[in-house]
N, CA, C and O atoms as a GROMACS GRO file, in nm:
protein
  436
    1UNK      N    1   2.453   0.378   0.753
    1UNK     CA    2   2.571   0.326   0.677
    1UNK      C    3   2.535   0.235   0.639
    1UNK      O    4   2.502   0.248   0.521
    2UNK      N    5   2.515   0.114   0.686
    2UNK     CA    6   2.570  -0.033   0.680
    2UNK      C    7   2.404  -0.071   0.639
    2UNK      O    8   2.389  -0.165   0.561
    3UNK      N    9   2.342  -0.036   0.666
    3UNK     CA   10   2.172  -0.055   0.583
    3UNK      C   11   2.209  -0.011   0.425
    3UNK      O   12   2.138  -0.079   0.351
    4UNK      N   13   2.289   0.073   0.353
    4UNK     CA   14   2.301   0.049   0.263
    4UNK      C   15   2.406   0.070   0.148
    4UNK      O   16   2.424   0.123   0.038
    5UNK      N   17   2.472  -0.022   0.266
    5UNK     CA   18   2.650  -0.057   0.223
    5UNK      C   19   2.638  -0.144   0.071
    5UNK      O   20   2.729  -0.126  -0.009
    6UNK      N   21   2.518  -0.242   0.031
    6UNK     CA   22   2.527  -0.264  -0.071
    6UNK      C   23   2.432  -0.183  -0.173
    6UNK      O   24   2.372  -0.234  -0.267
    7UNK      N   25   2.430  -0.074  -0.143
    7UNK     CA   26   2.365   0.038  -0.254
    7UNK      C   27   2.230  -0.001  -0.280
    7UNK      O   28   2.172   0.024  -0.386
    8UNK      N   29   2.176  -0.068  -0.174
    8UNK     CA   30   2.021  -0.091  -0.185
    8UNK      C   31   1.973  -0.063  -0.039
    8UNK      O   32   2.064  -0.068   0.042
    9UNK      N   33   1.816  -0.027   0.026
    9UNK     CA   34   1.786   0.000   0.089
    9UNK      C   35   1.677  -0.097   0.112
    9UNK      O   36   1.566  -0.058   0.073
   10UNK      N   37   1.682  -0.223   0.170
   10UNK     CA   38   1.570  -0.326   0.179
   10UNK      C   39   1.454  -0.269   0.258
   10UNK      O   40   1.470  -0.167   0.325
   11UNK      N   41   1.336  -0.332   0.253
   11UNK     CA   42   1.220  -0.293   0.345
   11UNK      C   43   1.261  -0.349   0.464
   11UNK      O   44   1.253  -0.287   0.570
   12UNK      N   45   1.325  -0.513   0.452
   12UNK     CA   46   1.324  -0.567   0.573
   12UNK      C   47   1.449  -0.465   0.665
   12UNK      O   48   1.454  -0.486   0.786
   13UNK      N   49   1.523  -0.385   0.619
   13UNK     CA   50   1.612  -0.314   0.703
   13UNK      C   51   1.544  -0.195   0.754
   13UNK      O   52   1.595  -0.151   0.857
   14UNK      N   53   1.445  -0.133   0.711
   14UNK     CA   54   1.389  -0.029   0.726
   14UNK      C   55   1.313  -0.107   0.864
   14UNK      O   56   1.304  -0.055   0.975
   15UNK      N   57   1.279  -0.199   0.838
   15UNK     CA   58   1.170  -0.202   0.978
   15UNK      C   59   1.221  -0.277   1.083
   15UNK      O   60   1.144  -0.290   1.179
   16UNK      N   61   1.354  -0.342   1.092
   16UNK     CA   62   1.474  -0.348   1.174
   16UNK      C   63   1.516  -0.188   1.209
   16UNK      O   64   1.476  -0.148   1.318
   17UNK      N   65   1.560  -0.133   1.161
   17UNK     CA   66   1.605   0.011   1.170
   17UNK      C   67   1.484   0.101   1.285
   17UNK      O   68   1.523   0.170   1.380
   18UNK      N   69   1.377   0.086   1.259
   18UNK     CA   70   1.225   0.143   1.296
   18UNK      C   71   1.226   0.070   1.460
   18UNK      O   72   1.210   0.131   1.566
   19UNK      N   73   1.244  -0.046   1.445
   19UNK     CA   74   1.258  -0.155   1.611
   19UNK      C   75   1.356  -0.060   1.650
   19UNK      O   76   1.320   0.022   1.734
   20UNK      N   77   1.499  -0.050   1.597
   20UNK     CA   78   1.617   0.004   1.685
   20UNK      C   79   1.597   0.148   1.738
   20UNK      O   80   1.638   0.196   1.844
   21UNK      N   81   1.530   0.201   1.650
   21UNK     CA   82   1.488   0.349   1.674
   21UNK      C   83   1.391   0.345   1.808
   21UNK      O   84   1.410   0.425   1.900
   22UNK      N   85   1.280   0.239   1.813
   22UNK     CA   86   1.180   0.250   1.878
   22UNK      C   87   1.264   0.234   2.038
   22UNK      O   88   1.257   0.314   2.132
   23UNK      N   89   1.348   0.098   2.032
   23UNK     CA   90   1.409   0.062   2.105
   23UNK      C   91   1.507   0.211   2.202
   23UNK      O   92   1.470   0.251   2.313
   24UNK      N   93   1.580   0.246   2.156
   24UNK     CA   94   1.620   0.368   2.202
   24UNK      C   95   1.541   0.522   2.210
   24UNK      O   96   1.562   0.633   2.259
   25UNK      N   97   1.489   0.488   2.169
   25UNK     CA   98   1.380   0.616   2.224
   25UNK      C   99   1.374   0.746   2.077
   25UNK      O  100   1.316   0.854   2.086
   26UNK      N  101   1.437   0.703   1.973
   26UNK     CA  102   1.399   0.802   1.872
   26UNK      C  103   1.283   0.821   1.845
   26UNK      O  104   1.207   0.727   1.822
   27UNK      N  105   1.240   0.966   1.840
   27UNK     CA  106   1.133   0.980   1.796
   27UNK      C  107   1.090   0.960   1.618
   27UNK      O  108   1.165   0.969   1.520
   28UNK      N  109   0.979   0.937   1.623
   28UNK     CA  110   0.963   0.886   1.412
   28UNK      C  111   1.002   1.016   1.362
   28UNK      O  112   1.097   0.997   1.286
   29UNK      N  113   0.969   1.162   1.371
   29UNK     CA  114   1.013   1.214   1.288
   29UNK      C  115   1.182   1.226   1.277
   29UNK      O  116   1.246   1.233   1.172
   30UNK      N  117   1.228   1.228   1.398
   30UNK     CA  118   1.370   1.243   1.381
   30UNK      C  119   1.428   1.105   1.294
   30UNK      O  120   1.517   1.118   1.210
   31UNK      N  121   1.378   0.998   1.319
   31UNK     CA  122   1.403   0.857   1.206
   31UNK      C  123   1.382   0.926   1.114
   31UNK      O  124   1.477   0.997   1.081
   32UNK      N  125   1.277   0.934   1.047
   32UNK     CA  126   1.250   1.014   0.903
   32UNK      C  127   1.371   1.052   0.876
   32UNK      O  128   1.451   0.996   0.801
   33UNK      N  129   1.389   1.174   0.952
   33UNK     CA  130   1.518   1.295   0.903
   33UNK      C  131   1.655   1.212   0.882
   33UNK      O  132   1.729   1.214   0.784
   34UNK      N  133   1.666   1.146   0.990
   34UNK     CA  134   1.808   1.057   0.964
   34UNK      C  135   1.805   0.976   0.871
   34UNK      O  136   1.911   0.982   0.811
   35UNK      N  137   1.698   0.861   0.804
   35UNK     CA  138   1.670   0.801   0.734
   35UNK      C  139   1.687   0.866   0.584
   35UNK      O  140   1.739   0.805   0.491
   36UNK      N  141   1.635   0.999   0.575
   36UNK     CA  142   1.685   1.095   0.410
   36UNK      C  143   1.778   1.114   0.463
   36UNK      O  144   1.826   1.071   0.358
   37UNK      N  145   1.874   1.140   0.535
   37UNK     CA  146   2.021   1.182   0.516
   37UNK      C  147   2.128   1.073   0.451
   37UNK      O  148   2.235   1.102   0.398
   38UNK      N  149   2.074   0.948   0.468
   38UNK     CA  150   2.128   0.831   0.447
   38UNK      C  151   2.062   0.755   0.298
   38UNK      O  152   2.112   0.698   0.201
   39UNK      N  153   1.978   0.776   0.323
   39UNK     CA  154   1.912   0.647   0.213
   39UNK      C  155   1.854   0.728   0.079
   39UNK      O  156   1.755   0.800   0.065
   40UNK      N  157   1.941   0.691   0.001
   40UNK     CA  158   1.933   0.784  -0.141
   40UNK      C  159   1.782   0.750  -0.164
   40UNK      O  160   1.706   0.658  -0.132
   41UNK      N  161   1.773   0.887  -0.248
   41UNK     CA  162   1.674   0.898  -0.305
   41UNK      C  163   1.538   0.931  -0.191
   41UNK      O  164   1.426   0.907  -0.237
   42UNK      N  165   1.541   0.957  -0.119
   42UNK     CA  166   1.461   0.917   0.013
   42UNK      C  167   1.444   1.092   0.048
   42UNK      O  168   1.539   1.161   0.083
   43UNK      N  169   1.322   1.137   0.032
   43UNK     CA  170   1.315   1.286   0.036
   43UNK      C  171   1.330   1.296   0.204
   43UNK      O  172   1.305   1.195   0.270
   44UNK      N  173   1.367   1.408   0.262
   44UNK     CA  174   1.348   1.414   0.398
   44UNK      C  175   1.208   1.511   0.385
   44UNK      O  176   1.142   1.534   0.284
   45UNK      N  177   1.188   1.563   0.534
   45UNK     CA  178   1.045   1.622   0.528
   45UNK      C  179   1.106   1.791   0.594
   45UNK      O  180   1.153   1.804   0.707
   46UNK      N  181   1.094   1.881   0.514
   46UNK     CA  182   1.174   1.992   0.550
   46UNK      C  183   1.158   2.047   0.698
   46UNK      O  184   1.248   2.118   0.744
   47UNK      N  185   1.041   2.013   0.778
   47UNK     CA  186   1.019   2.084   0.911
   47UNK      C  187   1.160   1.966   0.971
   47UNK      O  188   1.266   2.010   1.017
   48UNK      N  189   1.134   1.847   0.958
   48UNK     CA  190   1.235   1.743   1.037
   48UNK      C  191   1.387   1.878   0.992
   48UNK      O  192   1.452   1.952   1.066
   49UNK      N  193   1.389   1.862   0.892
   49UNK     CA  194   1.579   1.938   0.850
   49UNK      C  195   1.578   2.039   0.922
   49UNK      O  196   1.672   2.056   0.999
   50UNK      N  197   1.463   2.141   0.915
   50UNK     CA  198   1.511   2.238   1.007
   50UNK      C  199   1.488   2.234   1.185
   50UNK      O  200   1.533   2.316   1.264
   51UNK      N  201   1.420   2.135   1.210
   51UNK     CA  202   1.407   2.130   1.359
   51UNK      C  203   1.323   2.163   1.402
   51UNK      O  204   1.316   2.148   1.524
   52UNK      N  205   1.198   2.233   1.325
   52UNK     CA  206   1.067   2.307   1.363
   52UNK      C  207   0.935   2.220   1.368
   52UNK      O  208   0.920   2.126   1.289
   53UNK      N  209   0.856   2.247   1.444
   53UNK     CA  210   0.749   2.195   1.392
   53UNK      C  211   0.647   2.236   1.277
   53UNK      O  212   0.649   2.358   1.256
   54UNK      N  213   0.543   2.152   1.184
   54UNK     CA  214   0.502   2.160   1.061
   54UNK      C  215   0.350   2.292   1.145
   54UNK      O  216   0.253   2.316   1.073
   55UNK      N  217   0.357   2.346   1.266
   55UNK     CA  218   0.264   2.444   1.278
   55UNK      C  219   0.374   2.567   1.314
   55UNK      O  220   0.321   2.676   1.335
   56UNK      N  221   0.487   2.562   1.321
   56UNK     CA  222   0.574   2.653   1.358
   56UNK      C  223   0.525   2.789   1.255
   56UNK      O  224   0.480   2.790   1.141
   57UNK      N  225   0.553   2.882   1.336
   57UNK     CA  226   0.500   3.013   1.230
   57UNK      C  227   0.604   3.076   1.155
   57UNK      O  228   0.718   3.046   1.190
   58UNK      N  229   0.586   3.188   1.023
   58UNK     CA  230   0.720   3.188   0.904
   58UNK      C  231   0.819   3.263   1.010
   58UNK      O  232   0.932   3.259   0.961
   59UNK      N  233   0.822   3.344   1.164
   59UNK     CA  234   0.946   3.358   1.155
   59UNK      C  235   1.047   3.281   1.255
   59UNK      O  236   1.168   3.295   1.279
   60UNK      N  237   0.911   3.161   1.321
   60UNK     CA  238   1.059   3.076   1.412
   60UNK      C  239   1.072   2.969   1.263
   60UNK      O  240   1.152   2.882   1.297
   61UNK      N  241   1.040   2.949   1.158
   61UNK     CA  242   1.087   2.911   1.027
   61UNK      C  243   1.232   2.948   1.017
   61UNK      O  244   1.327   2.869   1.016
   62UNK      N  245   1.235   3.056   1.011
   62UNK     CA  246   1.330   3.174   0.974
   62UNK      C  247   1.415   3.195   1.052
   62UNK      O  248   1.527   3.204   1.002
   63UNK      N  249   1.406   3.213   1.208
   63UNK     CA  250   1.512   3.139   1.311
   63UNK      C  251   1.608   3.064   1.301
   63UNK      O  252   1.729   3.084   1.309
   64UNK      N  253   1.510   2.921   1.272
   64UNK     CA  254   1.568   2.791   1.240
   64UNK      C  255   1.648   2.800   1.130
   64UNK      O  256   1.735   2.714   1.138
   65UNK      N  257   1.657   2.861   1.038
   65UNK     CA  258   1.696   2.804   0.907
   65UNK      C  259   1.824   2.895   0.944
   65UNK      O  260   1.938   2.850   0.947
   66UNK      N  261   1.793   3.011   0.969
   66UNK     CA  262   1.934   3.067   0.975
   66UNK      C  263   2.029   3.050   1.105
   66UNK      O  264   2.141   3.101   1.110
   67UNK      N  265   1.965   2.962   1.227
   67UNK     CA  266   2.074   2.941   1.332
   67UNK      C  267   2.151   2.818   1.252
   67UNK      O  268   2.266   2.793   1.289
   68UNK      N  269   2.079   2.720   1.120
   68UNK     CA  270   2.155   2.615   1.054
   68UNK      C  271   2.250   2.677   0.990
   68UNK      O  272   2.365   2.634   1.002
   69UNK      N  273   2.228   2.773   0.922
   69UNK     CA  274   2.327   2.878   0.812
   69UNK      C  275   2.451   2.925   0.891
   69UNK      O  276   2.565   2.935   0.845
   70UNK      N  277   2.411   2.952   1.013
   70UNK     CA  278   2.534   3.018   1.079
   70UNK      C  279   2.657   2.859   1.126
   70UNK      O  280   2.778   2.836   1.119
   71UNK      N  281   2.507   2.771   1.180
   71UNK     CA  282   2.645   2.646   1.239
   71UNK      C  283   2.697   2.576   1.112
   71UNK      O  284   2.814   2.538   1.118
   72UNK      N  285   2.616   2.547   0.973
   72UNK     CA  286   2.754   2.500   0.886
   72UNK      C  287   2.760   2.598   0.772
   72UNK      O  288   2.726   2.568   0.657
   73UNK      N  289   2.815   2.741   0.815
   73UNK     CA  290   2.845   2.803   0.688
   73UNK      C  291   2.998   2.794   0.649
   73UNK      O  292   3.081   2.825   0.733
   74UNK      N  293   3.026   2.762   0.557
   74UNK     CA  294   3.210   2.708   0.546
   74UNK      C  295   3.281   2.836   0.586
   74UNK      O  296   3.393   2.814   0.634
   75UNK      N  297   3.248   2.959   0.580
   75UNK     CA  298   3.359   3.033   0.677
   75UNK      C  299   3.369   2.996   0.834
   75UNK      O  300   3.477   2.969   0.887
   76UNK      N  301   3.247   2.998   0.900
   76UNK     CA  302   3.297   2.896   1.026
   76UNK      C  303   3.310   2.816   1.021
   76UNK      O  304   3.371   2.785   1.124
   77UNK      N  305   3.285   2.684   0.928
   77UNK     CA  306   3.373   2.545   0.967
   77UNK      C  307   3.533   2.601   0.924
   77UNK      O  308   3.633   2.558   0.981
   78UNK      N  309   3.537   2.682   0.837
   78UNK     CA  310   3.709   2.640   0.837
   78UNK      C  311   3.797   2.753   0.965
   78UNK      O  312   3.910   2.747   1.012
   79UNK      N  313   3.711   2.826   0.984
   79UNK     CA  314   3.736   2.930   1.177
   79UNK      C  315   3.745   2.824   1.274
   79UNK      O  316   3.794   2.845   1.384
   80UNK      N  317   3.703   2.717   1.242
   80UNK     CA  318   3.692   2.654   1.380
   80UNK      C  319   3.787   2.521   1.346
   80UNK      O  320   3.798   2.427   1.425
   81UNK      N  321   3.846   2.528   1.230
   81UNK     CA  322   3.940   2.432   1.206
   81UNK      C  323   3.914   2.278   1.197
   81UNK      O  324   3.962   2.175   1.245
   82UNK      N  325   3.809   2.318   1.106
   82UNK     CA  326   3.662   2.198   1.112
   82UNK      C  327   3.763   2.095   0.949
   82UNK      O  328   3.796   2.151   0.845
   83UNK      N  329   3.792   1.915   0.988
   83UNK     CA  330   3.864   1.896   0.913
   83UNK      C  331   3.763   1.856   0.757
   83UNK      O  332   3.643   1.829   0.751
   84UNK      N  333   3.851   1.864   0.658
   84UNK     CA  334   3.819   1.850   0.517
   84UNK      C  335   3.687   1.762   0.508
   84UNK      O  336   3.590   1.811   0.450
   85UNK      N  337   3.677   1.620   0.570
   85UNK     CA  338   3.565   1.568   0.575
   85UNK      C  339   3.489   1.587   0.632
   85UNK      O  340   3.397   1.507   0.618
   86UNK      N  341   3.466   1.704   0.737
   86UNK     CA  342   3.348   1.750   0.834
   86UNK      C  343   3.288   1.844   0.732
   86UNK      O  344   3.166   1.857   0.722
   87UNK      N  345   3.373   1.908   0.658
   87UNK     CA  346   3.320   1.978   0.590
   87UNK      C  347   3.251   1.961   0.488
   87UNK      O  348   3.159   2.038   0.463
   88UNK      N  349   3.280   1.865   0.415
   88UNK     CA  350   3.194   1.818   0.338
   88UNK      C  351   3.060   1.794   0.363
   88UNK      O  352   2.968   1.842   0.297
   89UNK      N  353   3.046   1.709   0.469
   89UNK     CA  354   2.898   1.694   0.543
   89UNK      C  355   2.800   1.782   0.604
   89UNK      O  356   2.682   1.767   0.634
   90UNK      N  357   2.915   1.917   0.619
   90UNK     CA  358   2.840   2.040   0.663
   90UNK      C  359   2.772   2.097   0.522
   90UNK      O  360   2.656   2.138   0.516
   91UNK      N  361   2.871   2.091   0.402
   91UNK     CA  362   2.822   2.167   0.341
   91UNK      C  363   2.681   2.083   0.280
   91UNK      O  364   2.583   2.152   0.255
   92UNK      N  365   2.674   1.959   0.262
   92UNK     CA  366   2.564   1.858   0.271
   92UNK      C  367   2.454   1.910   0.339
   92UNK      O  368   2.338   1.914   0.299
   93UNK      N  369   2.514   1.962   0.481
   93UNK     CA  370   2.394   2.004   0.551
   93UNK      C  371   2.293   2.114   0.534
   93UNK      O  372   2.171   2.122   0.543
   94UNK      N  373   2.399   2.202   0.503
   94UNK     CA  374   2.414   2.308   0.402
   94UNK      C  375   2.250   2.342   0.335
   94UNK      O  376   2.140   2.390   0.359
   95UNK      N  377   2.337   2.274   0.233
   95UNK     CA  378   2.209   2.259   0.134
   95UNK      C  379   2.097   2.213   0.158
   95UNK      O  380   2.001   2.265   0.102
   96UNK      N  381   2.078   2.106   0.246
   96UNK     CA  382   1.947   2.058   0.265
   96UNK      C  383   1.922   2.136   0.346
   96UNK      O  384   1.802   2.113   0.338
   97UNK      N  385   1.930   2.252   0.461
   97UNK     CA  386   1.890   2.343   0.504
   97UNK      C  387   1.810   2.436   0.449
   97UNK      O  388   1.700   2.470   0.494
   98UNK      N  389   1.890   2.497   0.302
   98UNK     CA  390   1.847   2.593   0.243
   98UNK      C  391   1.720   2.488   0.151
   98UNK      O  392   1.605   2.533   0.156
   99UNK      N  393   1.735   2.392   0.094
   99UNK     CA  394   1.596   2.327   0.050
   99UNK      C  395   1.509   2.309   0.121
   99UNK      O  396   1.407   2.298   0.052
  100UNK      N  397   1.478   2.295   0.264
  100UNK     CA  398   1.415   2.280   0.304
  100UNK      C  399   1.293   2.409   0.340
  100UNK      O  400   1.170   2.419   0.344
  101UNK      N  401   1.451   2.525   0.369
  101UNK     CA  402   1.383   2.646   0.411
  101UNK      C  403   1.263   2.699   0.262
  101UNK      O  404   1.145   2.733   0.271
  102UNK      N  405   1.330   2.690   0.166
  102UNK     CA  406   1.245   2.706   0.044
  102UNK      C  407   1.111   2.611   0.038
  102UNK      O  408   1.000   2.660   0.017
  103UNK      N  409   1.129   2.488   0.055
  103UNK     CA  410   1.040   2.389   0.060
  103UNK      C  411   0.910   2.497   0.133
  103UNK      O  412   0.828   2.553   0.060
  104UNK      N  413   0.910   2.507   0.228
  104UNK     CA  414   0.853   2.571   0.354
  104UNK      C  415   0.772   2.714   0.310
  104UNK      O  416   0.656   2.733   0.346
  105UNK      N  417   0.843   2.805   0.234
  105UNK     CA  418   0.816   2.905   0.186
  105UNK      C  419   0.731   2.907   0.080
  105UNK      O  420   0.638   2.985   0.066
  106UNK      N  421   0.771   2.801  -0.008
  106UNK     CA  422   0.649   2.756  -0.115
  106UNK      C  423   0.569   2.739  -0.051
  106UNK      O  424   0.472   2.814  -0.038
  107UNK      N  425   0.588   2.636   0.007
  107UNK     CA  426   0.414   2.587   0.050
  107UNK      C  427   0.327   2.674   0.137
  107UNK      O  428   0.213   2.639   0.166
  108UNK      N  429   0.380   2.792   0.179
  108UNK     CA  430   0.290   2.917   0.263
  108UNK      C  431   0.310   3.002   0.196
  108UNK      O  432   0.292   3.106   0.260
  109UNK      N  433   0.355   3.032   0.047
  109UNK     CA  434   0.287   3.119  -0.056
  109UNK      C  435   0.165   3.092  -0.131
  109UNK      O  436   0.123   3.174  -0.212
   0.00000   0.00000   0.00000
């Protein structure tokens, strides 16, 4: 959030955050996925969104997508008593998971 607080994501901020990620042992794919969540107009890797390897078969991809749908589904969030702000974040995450699943399906057709 801090890197885009001024409404821009400067290349130097990216260099700094990549170094911080390296120091903390964050994998490159995970960093790209986190950056895509918070930086406007940054396209996420659909495989990172679903948490699967690009070589994963269709069933593995489907299972990962279904797990995210179960985790972030609004009805389940309400049943857990999740605050409204967390509901909004979960909704964004669910939309992103659905997008990623469709992207992967479309590339395999």
